C-alpha positions, 0 to 999 in steps of 0.5 A: 718195907717202909715204916709209917711215920709213927714207926709202926711197920706196915707188915704182917703181925701175929694174931694173939689174944690172951688166954686162948688156944687159937692162933692166926694161921699163916697157912690155909687151915682146912676146916671139916665138920658138919657142912657137906662137900658135894661134887655131884648131887643126885636123888632117886628118879632124877631127870635132866634138863637142857635149854633151847636157846634163841638164835635171834637177838630181838624177836617175837616168838611166833611158835615153837614146834616140839612134837618131834622132840616130845616123841624122842625116847626118855623125853618127859616134857618140852616146856616153853615160857607160855607153859609156865604162864598157863600153869599159873606160875610167875615166870619173872624174877629179879631182886630189883625189877621183875623183868627177867623170865625163866624162859622167854615169854612172847619175845626174846631180847638177846642171842642165846636167851633160853626159849625152851627147856627139854626134860628127859631121863638122861642128859643125852636124851634131853640134848638130842631132843633139844636139837629137834625143837624149832622156834619161829620168830618175827625179827625186831630191830636190835641195838647192841651198843649202849650209846646207840641205845640212848639215841632217839629212835633206837629200838626199845627193849622194854615198852613196859617195865617190870614190877619194882621189888627192890630199891638197890641202885634205883634211888632216882625213881622210875620217872627218869627212866625213859627209853632204854635207860635201866637206871640213873645214879647221880653224885654232886656237890660244889660249883663244878662250872665255876671250878672249871672256869678258874682252873689252871689245867683241865684234862678231859677224855673218853675211856672204855672198859670191856664187858667181861665174863667172870670165869668160874671153874664150876658153871651154873647148875641146880637141882630142884624137887618138891618134898611134900609140897616144899620146894627144895633147890640145891644150886651154885647160888652165892645168895641163898636167901635172895634166891629163896625169895625169888622162888617163893614169889615165882611159886606163890609159896611162903618163905618157910616152904622153900629151901635153898642150899648151896654146897661148896661152890666152885667159884663165884666172883659175883657172877653167881649172885642172885637168881640165875637158872634156879627158877627154870629148874624148879618150874620143870620139877613142878610141871613134871613131878620129878626131881630135875637137874639143870647144869650148864656148860661154860659156853652156856654160862657165858650166855647167862651173865657178864659184867657191865662195860663202860664208856666214860667221858670225864674232865678233871680241873687242877690248880697250878700246884696240882690240887684238884678243883673239880671232876665231872663224869658222864658214864654209860654202862652197857647192861644187857637185856634185863635189869638184874643187878645193873642198877646197883653196879651203876650206882657203885660206879658213880660212887667209885669213879672219882677216887679217894681224893679231896674234891671240892666240886663234883658232878657224876651222872651214870646211866645203866642202859638196856641192849640186846646183849647178855644180861649184865650183873655183878662181877668182882670190883662191882663198878670200881674197875669200870670207873677207875680207868678214867679217874686214875689215868687223868691223874697221870695225864695231869701230872705229865702236863703239870710237870709234877711227879704222879706219886706226889700229885696223888699224895697232895690230893688223897684224903687222909684217915678220918676224912669223908670221901662222900659227904655224910658217909663213913669217913675213910678208915685207911691210910692211903698215903702210906699205902701208896708210898709202900707200893711205889717203893716196891715197884722201884718207881719211876722204873729203870731201863726198858721197864715202865711202872704204873700204879693206881688207888681206889676206895670202894664203898663195900660191905653191902647192907649190914644185915647178918645173923649167926648161931653157935652151938657149944656141945658137951664135949667142948666142941662147937658148931657155927651156923651161917648163911654165908656161902663158901665160894672158894674164898676161904670163909669157912676157915676164917669164920671158924678161926673167929669162933675158935678165938672167941671161945678159946677152942682149937680150930680142930674142934670147930665145925661149920654149917653154911649156905642152907636156908633150911638150917642156917640163920638169915644172911643177906648176901655173900658178896661185896667183900663183906663176909669177914667184916659183917658176918664175922661180927655176927659170929663174934656176937653169937660166940659172946652170947653163947659164953653168956649162956654158959656163965649163967648155967655155971652160976646156977650150978655153983649157986653164985651170982653170975657176976662171980663167973668169968670167961676162961679158955674153953670154959669159965672160971668160978670159985678160983677153979676153971671148968670146961664148957662140957663140965658146965653143960653136963652139970646143968642138964645132968646128961648131954645137952648144949648151949646155943648162942645167937648173934646179929648185926644191923644198920646200927651200933658199929654199922650206923654209918654207911658203908660198913667199911671202905675197901682199898685198892692200891696196886701197880705193875712194872711192864715192858712193851715190844714196840714191834708187836705191841705185846705188853708183858707184866714183869712185876705185880705189887698189891697193898692189902689195906685190910685192917687185920688179916685173920688169915694172911695166906687167904688174904694173899690168895684173894689179892693175887686172884683179884689182881690176876682177873684185873690183868686179864681185863687190862690185857686180853679179856673182852666179850666181843659182839659182831653184829647181834651175836657174841662171837667168843663165848668159850674159854679158847677165844675168850682168853683168861689168864693162865699160870704162864701169864703170871709175872715172874715177880709178885709182892703181896703186902698187907697193911694192918692198922686194926682200923676196920669195923670187923672182928679184931679190926679187920676189913674186907678183901678180895676185890680192891687189889684188882680195881686199879690194875686196869688203870695201872697197866694203861699208865705203864703202857702210856709211859712206855710208848708215850701215849696213854691207852684209853680203851681196855683191854690193851691188846697187842693190836691196840697197842701197836696201833697206838704206836703207829698213830704216835709215829704218824703224828710225829712225822706231821 
């Protein structure tokens, strides 16, 4: 593997902190303990709910015929949006804008929107009754395409906007939000027009990225009941505290009277961020007086959340030497029927589209647009893949026109460590030039034979808002329990956070347990997303461990009747009067019998996180592929990623995250796309919506780690899990472009689209 200029190899290093037992695991350590792993939650007397979904994309609800369903055996209730309003509940939710009803109220805005909820003793009874519910509609004009939704005279989805309850991505204010514009984001500096006027080369084009479904093995499900007036909800939520806030608002309850717990979640990728079906489930429990379970099929989950698709018009100006002079992006995101998290995705797309380059002048305008489609929200990459395709492909197109190697063109323009990408924000905490050199060396750039190479880079302002708390209990038997609001989604956060505790306290990993994702038990955690858990939550965990150690030192000083300064930390205990004493000895000595020590840690926008973003998540990946010119089929022969993670606390988990992100990126690049024909989504299933399979993995995979201890997290760590996938779309498009002589501007690059590009190229050649 290539070495950096200072001689320090960019490769995996051993985790060693003097005086402790814990070592960084090269395999995935299993962490067991206090946290509950649940496959099928149930409670006595539990009822089941099934949703009735709209068969219209945009319509007024004239009436709901439910008498036949209510007479079915086992049916407890058939609920509609009007029932929620009549009961004095607040049926709208949303962490930015309260505009998404738990069940449609008055009208529907997309095909598949929940209109009613049938609650019965069994799921089969509920499903049979749901088939008997009839809804009468008055059709309204619908708009599916985001560009069409912006045109004068387009049908308006929201004549009255919902109440604003958050600022995420809404920094432009409400005054500019007219028609179907959900949110606007702008990034600008320098004199863009003057730069384009003096440019040696201007590259311009339009680029499209598809709407995607983040297929998690576990669809959305929730169980809700009331316990002595307290609302208790078990769900697949990534952000339990944000869901708690929505539910408290919907029922007008104090936060203390709402408990949200997320047992081990079967995948999220951002799609399980914020509230989804919890409100409908809880309202059914309230109105029936029963515990209610609502679990969706994969097909229903695909009608619940998807990602924003993008249409980008952009221009890039270069001088004779290939240096960027200016870039301009006009971005339109198709955000679906409701606000959800699209304003923040829109803002992040604007921040991430232009790349980690030195750009003297920049102008970006990004608009999130309402359409009569499934509501869009978070998905892995969070705006970066949508914007990266245009920004990176124009680097490749410019290199071709300037006669400069595309690697060299990027090296001339990339920002270096400590340079600012966004004015006033945290400087870049990565060495992207060296990462890129490692990447192209593994890809064997420029490729040989019939194999073509494509690659790309990105930098995402990751980590969300740096608010996190954690608690650590040291027990009298020299074991410890970590309490964290972070949710385990399969990413391995339980293992990594326990490794941090083991390292900080000098314990073996087997003596550390973890309780997470339960607002009734654990301290506050803003989110589980934005690749923040290791970096931000990990810092709070470190602080909790250090606070617990401080408390142990104080107890030891009192036991030995010495000044606290005379007590030192030791592995799994302290050293006082030239003798080591375990945690248990100190705790038992102070309490007399049993006892424990509690440490609390928190991070906020201050100290190490005073500058935003909390860290930059780097994307540096590429592919080698071949194209069958007769069929248009592109096959990835090799995948390479460089995980610039600062320090990989658990390399196996980082490799898994990078491979998972890249695999999702390849799905979007080559096959995945939610397709609308007219007003209906025609492929809401995993047969017609083709996610990558194991057989689709390239035969050669190289997952590299760049560890320079330059992150703001524990031991110099930075977040991982999204970066490797952010540049796959542009990499695949670039490789296909080099193979066939024309760059695809629309993803996925399906065989039909590639075949048509080949035919168009041949037709132009014959003219």
